[in-house]
TORTI-605402 format. One record per residue (C-alpha): residue in three letters; x, y, z. Coordinates in steps of 0.1 Angstrom, whole numbers, padded with zeros to 4 digits, always signed. Layout:
N
ALAXYZ;...
//
This chain:
402
MET+0175+1274+1406;ASN+0139+1256+1417;GLU+0119+1267+1383;ARG+0111+1231+1358;ILE+0124+1231+1325;GLU+0096+1219+1300;ASP+0117+1206+1266;GLN+0080+1192+1250;ASN+0104+1189+1214;MET+0142+1184+1226;PRO+0147+1168+1259;VAL+0180+1178+1276;ALA+0209+1165+1276;ILE+0226+1156+1306;LEU+0266+1166+1311;LEU+0287+1146+1339;GLY+0316+1168+1336;ILE+0321+1196+1311;SER+0361+1194+1313;ASP+0386+1180+1284;THR+0362+1149+1271;GLY+0332+1161+1285;TYR+0337+1197+1264;GLU+0342+1178+1229;THR+0305+1164+1239;ALA+0290+1196+1240;LYS+0300+1213+1208;SER+0288+1180+1195;LEU+0258+1182+1208;THR+0251+1224+1206;LEU+0254+1219+1165;CYS+0217+1203+1164;GLY+0204+1228+1188;ILE+0202+1200+1221;PRO+0204+1221+1254;ILE+0225+1206+1281;ILE+0231+1206+1316;ALA+0262+1202+1327;PHE+0281+1191+1363;GLU+0317+1197+1369;LYS+0342+1192+1396;ASP+0365+1216+1387;PRO+0356+1252+1389;THR+0387+1264+1379;ARG+0384+1248+1341;PRO+0384+1264+1309;GLU+0357+1247+1304;THR+0338+1261+1328;LYS+0337+1294+1309;THR+0311+1283+1282;LYS+0281+1299+1270;LEU+0274+1268+1254;CYS+0256+1250+1286;ARG+0223+1256+1299;GLU+0234+1251+1334;ILE+0266+1242+1350;HIS+0265+1225+1377;PHE+0296+1223+1404;TYR+0297+1198+1433;ASP+0323+1183+1460;ASN+0320+1147+1457;GLU+0301+1120+1452;ALA+0276+1123+1468;GLN+0273+1160+1464;LEU+0266+1145+1429;LEU+0243+1123+1432;GLU+0220+1150+1448;GLN+0224+1174+1426;LEU+0216+1153+1399;LEU+0182+1138+1410;LYS+0170+1168+1415;ALA+0177+1183+1382;LEU+0160+1153+1370;ASP+0129+1160+1391;ARG+0123+1196+1370;LEU+0127+1179+1337;SER+0094+1169+1323;GLN+0107+1143+1304;PRO+0140+1117+1314;PRO+0171+1136+1298;VAL+0198+1114+1278;LEU+0227+1114+1298;PHE+0262+1113+1289;LEU+0298+1106+1308;SER+0332+1123+1306;GLY+0363+1109+1324;ASP+0362+1071+1339;ALA+0355+1086+1376;LEU+0323+1095+1366;VAL+0318+1058+1339;ASN+0320+1043+1376;PHE+0304+1070+1394;PHE+0272+1059+1377;ASN+0281+1025+1373;GLU+0277+1024+1412;HIS+0242+1043+1410;ARG+0233+1028+1376;ASN+0199+1015+1401;ILE+0185+1047+1405;LEU+0196+1065+1373;VAL+0178+1036+1353;GLY+0145+1043+1338;ARG+0152+1081+1344;VAL+0179+1095+1319;ARG+0184+1082+1286;VAL+0210+1060+1279;ALA+0230+1028+1265;PHE+0254+1016+1287;PRO+0276+0983+1297;GLU+0265+0961+1324;THR+0278+0961+1353;GLU+0305+0928+1345;CYS+0315+0941+1312;VAL+0329+0972+1330;SER+0345+0959+1354;THR+0363+0934+1327;LEU+0375+0960+1307;LEU+0379+0989+1333;GLU+0405+0975+1355;LYS+0437+0967+1338;THR+0443+0937+1353;ARG+0409+0922+1347;PHE+0413+0933+1313;ASP+0444+0917+1303;ALA+0432+0884+1315;PHE+0402+0883+1293;ALA+0420+0901+1262;ILE+0447+0868+1266;LYS+0419+0846+1266;HIS+0404+0856+1241;ASN+0437+0858+1218;PHE+0437+0902+1216;ARG+0475+0912+1209;VAL+0485+0928+1237;PRO+0520+0940+1257;LYS+0536+0911+1279;THR+0523+0922+1314;VAL+0535+0919+1350;VAL+0514+0926+1380;VAL+0528+0944+1406;THR+0514+0925+1444;ASN+0544+0936+1463;ARG+0582+0955+1463;GLU+0597+0920+1452;ALA+0579+0919+1423;LEU+0604+0942+1407;LYS+0621+0915+1406;GLN+0600+0898+1384;ILE+0597+0926+1365;VAL+0633+0931+1357;GLU+0637+0893+1346;THR+0599+0892+1327;LEU+0604+0923+1308;SER+0624+0935+1284;PHE+0636+0972+1284;PRO+0629+0999+1283;CYS+0593+0988+1304;VAL+0562+1013+1315;ILE+0552+1011+1349;LYS+0514+1023+1353;PRO+0486+1024+1375;THR+0461+0999+1375;TRP+0434+1027+1381;ARG+0451+1064+1388;SER+0437+1068+1425;SER+0441+1105+1443;ALA+0470+1095+1455;TRP+0487+1092+1419;LYS+0470+1125+1408;LYS+0481+1148+1444;ALA+0520+1130+1436;LYS+0515+1145+1400;PHE+0526+1116+1385;PRO+0525+1114+1345;LYS+0500+1086+1328;VAL+0527+1067+1327;PHE+0565+1059+1342;VAL+0586+1047+1311;PHE+0616+1030+1322;GLU+0647+1024+1299;ARG+0671+1007+1324;PRO+0664+0986+1351;LYS+0686+1003+1365;ASP+0665+1033+1369;LEU+0636+1016+1376;LYS+0653+1000+1407;ASN+0662+1041+1412;LYS+0623+1053+1415;PHE+0602+1019+1413;GLY+0597+1027+1462;ARG+0588+1059+1453;ILE+0563+1047+1431;TYR+0552+1020+1452;ASP+0546+1044+1490;VAL+0522+1063+1465;GLU+0502+1032+1448;GLN+0509+0996+1457;ASP+0482+0985+1425;LEU+0508+0983+1397;LEU+0511+0971+1363;ALA+0544+0963+1348;GLN+0545+0966+1304;GLU+0570+0959+1277;TRP+0573+0989+1258;ILE+0557+0992+1222;PRO+0584+1003+1199;GLY+0565+1041+1177;GLY+0564+1068+1183;ASP+0530+1094+1190;ALA+0523+1087+1151;ASP+0521+1052+1157;ILE+0494+1054+1183;TYR+0458+1048+1163;PHE+0422+1046+1176;CYS+0390+1030+1167;LEU+0360+1050+1179;THR+0326+1036+1182;TYR+0287+1038+1198;PHE+0266+1005+1199;ASP+0229+1011+1209;HIS+0210+0992+1240;GLY+0205+0960+1212;GLY+0244+0954+1206;LYS+0239+0971+1170;CYS+0272+0989+1160;LEU+0255+1028+1148;ALA+0291+1043+1139;ASP+0325+1035+1139;PHE+0354+1061+1130;THR+0392+1052+1134;GLY+0423+1079+1132;ARG+0452+1082+1143;LYS+0478+1104+1166;LEU+0503+1133+1152;ARG+0514+1145+1183;GLN+0506+1134+1220;TRP+0510+1156+1253;PRO+0537+1144+1271;VAL+0555+1133+1237;GLY+0556+1097+1240;THR+0531+1087+1267;GLY+0504+1117+1273;SER+0468+1122+1253;THR+0458+1136+1217;ALA+0480+1175+1207;CYS+0466+1168+1173;ALA+0449+1134+1153;GLU+0438+1131+1116;PRO+0410+1105+1101;VAL+0430+1075+1089;PHE+0412+1038+1082;GLU+0429+1012+1097;ALA+0410+0976+1090;ASN+0428+0964+1114;VAL+0425+0982+1143;GLN+0387+0993+1131;ALA+0382+0950+1132;GLU+0400+0937+1157;THR+0375+0969+1178;MET+0346+0953+1165;ARG+0354+0919+1171;LEU+0369+0933+1214;PHE+0330+0952+1219;GLU+0311+0919+1203;THR+0330+0892+1225;SER+0323+0917+1253;ASN+0292+0922+1247;PHE+0291+0959+1249;ARG+0265+0990+1246;GLY+0270+1025+1244;PHE+0304+1049+1237;GLY+0334+1027+1235;SER+0375+1036+1220;VAL+0396+1017+1216;GLU+0436+1025+1216;PHE+0459+1006+1197;LYS+0500+1012+1190;ARG+0516+1003+1158;HIS+0546+0985+1164;ALA+0575+1002+1145;ASN+0594+0970+1133;THR+0569+0945+1134;GLY+0542+0965+1123;GLU+0515+0948+1140;PHE+0486+0964+1162;PHE+0487+0962+1201;ILE+0461+0971+1223;MET+0466+0998+1245;GLU+0433+1000+1261;PRO+0403+1005+1257;THR+0376+1034+1273;VAL+0342+1022+1283;GLY+0311+1044+1284;ARG+0321+1076+1273;CYS+0336+1099+1242;ASN+0372+1101+1243;HIS+0395+1131+1246;GLN+0401+1131+1212;SER+0362+1121+1199;TYR+0356+1158+1178;VAL+0379+1145+1148;ALA+0348+1124+1141;THR+0326+1154+1146;ALA+0346+1180+1122;ASN+0347+1143+1100;GLY+0308+1141+1100;VAL+0302+1114+1127;ASN+0292+1127+1153;PHE+0289+1103+1180;PRO+0273+1123+1209;CYS+0243+1135+1184;ILE+0240+1100+1174;ALA+0237+1084+1207;TYR+0211+1117+1211;GLN+0190+1106+1181;SER+0190+1068+1187;LEU+0178+1073+1222;THR+0151+1097+1217;GLY+0136+1089+1180;ILE+0145+1122+1170;ASP+0157+1129+1134;LEU+0186+1155+1139;GLY+0195+1155+1100;LEU+0227+1144+1104;PRO+0249+1154+1080;GLU+0273+1129+1057;ARG+0306+1118+1066;SER+0332+1143+1050;SER+0354+1131+1024;CYS+0385+1162+1027;PRO+0399+1155+1059;VAL+0401+1176+1089;VAL+0428+1172+1112;TRP+0418+1181+1158;ILE+0442+1199+1174;ASP+0446+1203+1208;ASP+0458+1239+1211;GLN+0466+1243+1244;PHE+0490+1214+1241;ASP+0501+1214+1208;ALA+0525+1237+1212;LEU+0545+1226+1237;SER+0546+1192+1223;ILE+0558+1198+1188;ILE+0586+1224+1209;VAL+0595+1192+1229;SER+0593+1173+1196;THR+0620+1194+1179;PHE+0644+1196+1211;THR+0645+1158+1210;GLY+0642+1149+1179;ARG+0616+1133+1178;LEU+0594+1159+1148;ASN+0580+1151+1123;LEU+0577+1180+1098;THR+0556+1163+1075;ASN+0529+1157+1100;LEU+0532+1191+1107;PHE+0528+1205+1079;ARG+0498+1185+1069;SER+0480+1196+1100;TYR+0482+1231+1101;LEU+0480+1238+1060;GLY+0450+1215+1058;LYS+0417+1216+1074;LYS+0414+1218+1110;SER+0397+1219+1138;PHE+0408+1236+1172;ARG+0394+1224+1208;PHE+0398+1257+1221;CYS+0396+1277+1192;ASN+0359+1280+1185;ARG+0342+1316+1176;ARG+0311+1306+1186;ASP+0322+1302+1219;LEU+0354+1322+1234;GLY+0349+1319+1269;PRO+0374+1288+1276;LEU+0394+1303+1253;PHE+0401+1336+1266;HIS+0407+1316+1297;VAL+0436+1293+1286;LEU+0456+1319+1270;LEU+0453+1344+1302;GLN+0463+1310+1324;ALA+0491+1304+1296;PRO+0522+1328+1300;ARG+0522+1308+1344;LYS+0514+1270+1328;LEU+0546+1279+1306;SER+0567+1295+1335;LYS+0562+1263+1356;PHE+0568+1239+1327;VAL+0603+1260+1319;LEU+0610+1256+1357;LYS+0606+1222+1358;ARG+0626+1213+1331;LEU+0653+1233+1342;VAL+0656+1217+1382;ARG+0655+1185+1362;VAL+0689+1199+1342;THR+0706+1211+1374;
//
């Protein structure tokens, strides 16, 4: 594919990462007819079966990604709009920004801002300095930190990496570990530390999946917020600590205000979002983590409700009026149809299923992650993989029981 691409009226969107968040970005962009060239590392992902992209290029490592990206830029008649999916790709752009800035159109925070908000230890210090409410945290510096964790934090407590490294993923560890008792932590701490030494321990904020709120935003080059959208999760997968399985639009003034204060304090630019957890006993909102430089997993809930963040960014960066619709007055729930059923099943057996939320999410207006009549390839791939994934899930649970 060496031919030159001419797009006089509609600049191409370059999407680094089509899987997960990237697919939701692609769906949003194609609603306005924006041509997409995507780059993806994992060719087995169901999202790679999409027809929404003009081209999908696969790469093995960052050096190869940079080489392929530069070749693609040479073929374009005008600078494309760049979209990122995943923290690794945010770091990729941050590392190579001197090469790419000027060749792509993107609003992106300064390097110092990226480091402060993405590195969990730096963010914790930043949050405390500026009086943001965050869970009590202990930085794990060595094996002896186990004693400090037990003496400092109440239980349940959470152990998570400051950065989910390749070693963490290779060990097939969850996003976070939750320990109910000090004894449980002591029994597993050594194995976790053997895999990853950069760890954080945090107090567990009481509450269920529906106590997780979020605010999505986009800031232009001048630091002006062009759009924001608040919502909450109804279900997660894995239950209690995972990614969004179902989300709904809901306005929460405290969540919106603290998100704006956080990004204004950090001189933010581009895509950003903040996740909060509402304390089940006190009702206070605690910041769990910010997302920087990219859309979030559940960002399509905003698109489904008339706030199309990728197209808002594209419109701002190109000056092209896309004629975007008004925000919907009828709420639309977003469902990850790959994992929501598993979340419902596990929540049922553990007594955590909220029937009101379940009925509301499936009886009202809804939008699915994969069930999309305009692009059935990813859905068919998910359905083909479902029996194998379900059998692995059941087998894992049976092994735990025995």
